[in-house]
N, C-alpha and C positions, 0 to 999 in steps of 0.2 A: 505495497498500501504506498504509495507516494507521500508523502508530508505534504499539509495544504498551508502553513506557516513560516511564515523564515522567523529567526531569534535576531534581536541584535549584534550579535556576535556574526551567523551568516552575512546579514548587510553589510557587516566592516568589511567584509572580504570580499565582498561579491566590487562595492564600490569604491575599497579600496580609501575607506576611513576608519575614525577609531571608534570603537565600539564606543562611547558615550553617546558619537553624534549621531551611533547607529540607534540610539533606546530613539535622541529628540526627534528620529525621520520618525520611528515611529510612532512617535507621542503624536502626532501632530498627520499621519493620514490616522488614528486611529478615530481622535476629533473629528474629521471628511464625515469615516464613516459613521459615528455612534451620530451625526448631525443630520445623518440620511436615513439613523433609524435602525441600522444595523448593531449586533451585538458584537465586543470587541473583548481582545482580555491583552490585558497590559505587558507590555516586554514582546510580545508578537504579533507580527500582522500577517491577513493573508498575501497569501504568492502571486493570487491575482491582480489582487488588486496593486499593490510593491509593484508589478510588473508591468500594467496601463499606465500608474503615474508615474515612475521612473521611466521609461521604455518607449510609452506610448503604444502598451497592449501586443508588445513583441512578446515569444512564446516561451521557456528557458530556455528549449531546447538551443534558438535562434544564438541567445545571450551568449550560450557558452555552462553555464549551472545546472550540476549535478548534483540529483537530489539523496 
């Protein structure tokens, strides 16, 4: 089963940023989702939503990440 959520550590590795910046990005994206009425998890973000917002909807296969 494929993981459906990214952690701050995974985002940091994907984007080449610090883990603390990863947490800030997650907080921002989770706020956007919460404002739309979605349930969110602190410290984790939906892979689909992250890819949509960061990569413009490009699938993980095209970004080169592995689960």
